[in-house]
N, C-alpha and C positions, 0 to 999 in steps of 0.2 A: 384107661390107663393100661399100658402094657409095655413090656420090655422084651428084647430079643437080641440074639447075637447072629452075626453074618460074617462072611469072609472079609476080613479087613476092618470091620467096624461093629460096634454095639449100638442098638437103637432104643430110644425111649419115645413112646407115642402118647400124647395127651389128646383125647378125643372129647369133643364138646357136642352137647345135644342141640343147642341153639344154632341157628344159621349164623355164620360168621365166626371169627376167631377173636377172643379177647386180646387186648393189648398185653404184650408180654416183653420181658427182657431176661437175658441170661448174663450173669455176672460171676466172675471169679470171686471166691470167698475163702476165708480161713477160720479155723477154730478160734475161740470157743463157739459152739453152736447152741442156739436157744430155741425153745418152742414159742410159737406166736399164738396167743397174746400173752401167755403167762411169764415168759422170760426164763422159765426153768431150763436147766442145762439138758442137752441131749447128745447122744453119741452118733457119729456118722463115720463109718469105716472108709478108709482110703488114704491116699497120700496127697491128692490134689482134689479141689472141690469147686463146685459151681452152685449157684443159687438160681432157681428158675422162679420168676415172679409173674403171676397172672393178675392183672387189674380187671376185675369184673368176671373172673373165671372161677367163681365160687362153685362149690358142689352142694349148695343149699338153694332150694327153690324159693320163689317169692312168698310162698305160704309157710316157709320154715322147714319143709320136709326135705330129706336128703335126695339129691339127684344122682349121686354116686355112692354106692355102698361097697365097692370093691376094696382091695388092699390099699393101704397108704404107706406101706413099707415093703420094699423089694430088696433082697440081699442076694442077687443072682450070682455074684462071684465070677462074672464074665472076664474076658481078657482085660478090658478097660473099665467097664461099668461094674463097680464093686458093690455100691449101695445107692439106693434111691429111697428117700424118706420125706414124708410131708412135714414141713415145719409148722404149718398151720393154715387155717382158713378163717379169716377174721375180717369183718366189714367188707366183704366182697373182694378181698385180696387173698389169693391162694398161693402159698410159697412151698417150694420143694428144695431139698438139698440133694446134690448128686455127688457121691463119693467115687473117685476114680483111682485106678492103679498108678497113675502118673500124669504128668502134663501131656497134652496131645491136642491135635487139631479137632475141631468140632464143626459140624455143619448143621444149621437149623433152617427149616423151611415150613411153609404152611401148605396144607392140602385141603381140598373141599370135597363135599358130598361123600361122607360127612366131614365136618370141620375138624381138622387135626393140626397140632403142632408136633413136628417130628424133629428129634435131636439125634444126630449120628455122632458117635465118639470113635475116632480112629484108634486102632490098636496097631 
């Protein structure tokens, strides 16, 4: 997991240890936001929002040990990317909320070696 800002866009990168990229989708969403699986409310900063859902993109190994121990919340305050927070990782489905400064174009693509899902948010 990493985020960065560049001339004209902010970038989110999800990197995976296994070969290949899990099935994913990116959807516009609106508050109220909830944690998965508890359903407890959670705050996400921004005025426009996305949800990124990875089916089979869990950060828990087959033996139950964590495969990712880095941050699960980023509040970079970039031009477009305001907040990135994990909604939850439950039953091999990993969800993230993206809080943005406003509506804008996005570009998503997959890279290999290593496997990554990259999301660029135009500012």
